[in-house]
N, C-alpha and C positions, 0 to 999 in steps of 0.2 A: 129465730136466729139462724144464720147460715151454718150448714153442717160440713160442707166440703169447700176446700180452697179451689179457686179457679186454676185451670191448667196453665202450664208454661211459666214464663217469667213473672207474670203478675202474681201467681200463687206463691212463687218463691219469695218475692218482695214482701207480700203480706205475712208470710211465715217468719221472715226476718224481723218484721215489725213486732210480731208477737214475742219473739225471743228478746228483743230490746226492751219491750215493755216489762217483761218478766225479770230481766237481769240488767237493768239500766246502769247500775253503778259498777258493774263488772264486765259488761259486754265490750269487746274491744272497739266497736264503732261509737258507742255512746259514752264510755268511761271518761274520755278526755273532756267532756262537757259537764260532768257531774262533780259537785264539790262536797258531797256528804255520803252517807251510807244508805240513802233511800233509793228505792226503785219505783217505777210508775205504779206497780202493784202494792206498794205500801199504803196508798190511798185508794186506788182503783182496784179493789180486791178481785181475786180470781181472774187475773189477766184482763181486768176491765169488764168481765162478764157477770160479776155479782149483780143480782137484780136491783139492789137498793144502794149499795155502797159506791156511789159515784160511778155508776156503770158507763161504759163507753157505748153501749148499745143505743142506737138512735141519735147519738150526739152529733153525728155528721149532718143530720137533717136540719140542724139549727144554723148552719154556717153557709155563707158569710153572715156575720152578725155584728150588731152594734155592741161595743165593749165599754161599759161605764168606766172601767179602770183605765183603759188605754185611750178613751175619748176618741175612738175611731172605729170604723167598720173593719173587722179583722177576719181572716180566713181560719180554717181549722188548723192549718200549718202554723200560722202565727200563734194561735193559742197553745199548741203543743210545745212550740219552741220557747215561748215565754215561761212555761212551767219549769224548764231547765234552770232558768235564772232564779226562780223564787222557791218553789217547793224542793228543788234539788240543789239550791245554793251554788249553782254552777254558771256556765257561760252559754249563751244562746247559740245553738248550732246554726250554721249558715242555711239560709232559705234554699231549698232545692237540693240540699245535701242528701247523702244516702240515708242518714239517720232520719232526717225530716220526712222524706218520701216514704220510707218503710213504716214508720210509726203511724203516719196519717193514712197510709194505705190500709193498715190493719184496722184502725179505728173506723174508717169508712166502710170496710168490708162488714163490720158488725152492724151497719145500718142497711144492709142489703134488703131490698123490697119494701122499705119503710118510706112513707111519703115525706116530702120536704115540709117542715113546719117552722119557718123562721119567725123569730120573736123580735119586734122592734125595740124592746127595752133592754134585753140582756141575752147572752147566749145560753139558753136553756134547752136541753134535749127533753124528750117526752118522759124520761124517767130520772130526772135530776133529783138530787137530794133536797127534800122539802125543808124550808127554813122553819125552825122552831119559834113559836111565839114566846119570847122572853119578857113580855111586858110586865108581868107580875113576879118575875124571878129576880132574886138578888143573889148572884153567885157567891159562894164562900170558898176561899182558898183552903181554909182549915178543914171544912167538910170534904172538900175535894181531895185533900191529902189522905184522909182515911178511906175514902172510896177508891182512890188510886191503889192504895196498898191492898185492898180487898179484891179489886177487879182487874187491875192492869199490871201490877208489878211482876207477876209471875212470868209474863212475856216480855215486858219492856224494862225490867230491872228496877230495883228500889231507887237507883240513882238516875233513872230515866234514859240511860245510855244504850239500852237495847240488849237483847240476847239473841241466840240462834233462832228463837221462836218469834221475835218481834223487833221491829226497827227502833232506833232511838227517837224519843219524843221531845227531847230538848238537848241542849248542848251543841257543840261544834258540828256534829255529824247529823243533825236534824234539819228540818226546814228553817229558812230564815224568816225574819220579821216582816218580809214583804209578801210572804205566801198567804193564800186565803185562810189556811187553818190557823194562822197566828191571830186571827180575830176570834174571840171567845164564842160569839153566836154561830159562826161558821163551823168551828170545831165541834161545838155541842151538837149541832144538827147532824154532823157526820157520825159522831159517837153514838147517837141515838139509833141509827140504822145499821151500824157496822160493828160495834164493839159491845161486849166481847164476841168474837166470831162464833157463829152458830148458837149464840145464847144472848141475843140482844134484848136484855131485860131492863136497861136503865130507864128511869123516869126522866122527864124533861128537866126537873130540878137537879137530879143527879148528874145528868149529862153536862149541864151548865157548871156545876161545881167541879167536876173533873177537868173540864176545859179550862176553867179559871186557874186551877192548880197547875196544870201542864204549862199553860202560857204565862204563868208567873215566873218561870225560870228563864235563865239567859239562853239566847240562841243567836246565831249570826245576824248581823245587821245588813239590810238590803240597801245598797246604793247602786242605782242603775248604771252609772258610768263604770263601775267596777265589775259588772256582769255582762257587758256587751263585748262581743268579739271586735277585732280591728275592723275599721270601716270597710276595708276592701273585702272582708269575709262576711259581711253582715247581710247583704241584700238590703231591702228597705225595712228599717225598724219602725214599727207603727205606734210606739208609745210617745207620750208627751210629757211625762213627769219623772222626776228623780226621787219621788217619795214612794214609800212602800205599800201603804194600805188604802189609798184613795180609790 
């Protein structure tokens, strides 16, 4: 992992990207595009440098990439901007905007000296979150409620609306139903490697139960037309569907 920022303007922009990743919902450049209380680091822990929890390290080596959801080849900038619409329930920043360039410059910097490894099937970096095998798992919302109370409520609150120690996991200030984590297998896979922080002890079945409980609650609905900026501010949008989870 790179230790020093490049000199000059490039280093400044990379550092700006790190600040936006860390404070997405409150940073003056990114706040206008965020519709909830989440930051990039709510999912990509430790400013995207956590080794297992959706790390940014190496992810730039996978792009440009075929996106099954968008049904097109997308760039790293596309992927980051689309996350504003889904995980942050906001509006897609313009292509080439200061926010877009800074965030992707930071993410790319974290892939310094790593070889390009494009995948023809989906945009996966070398340390992506591995999907859990849920073939024999039948998630239980009731079991998940008890597990949530034991493992999650201290940081995310009994009502799921978050505390100073953890972001909201459902409700109006959480991710919408078009985000990847709104799918139980995706959330379970992330929980298994990321939660509780520094004590990732959940079994596969427990991760599925908690994911089922969290995603059984209401959250904002994703409708593409309501999350895109005006056409004159958009650049080329590369999605093809108005649905949330395909």
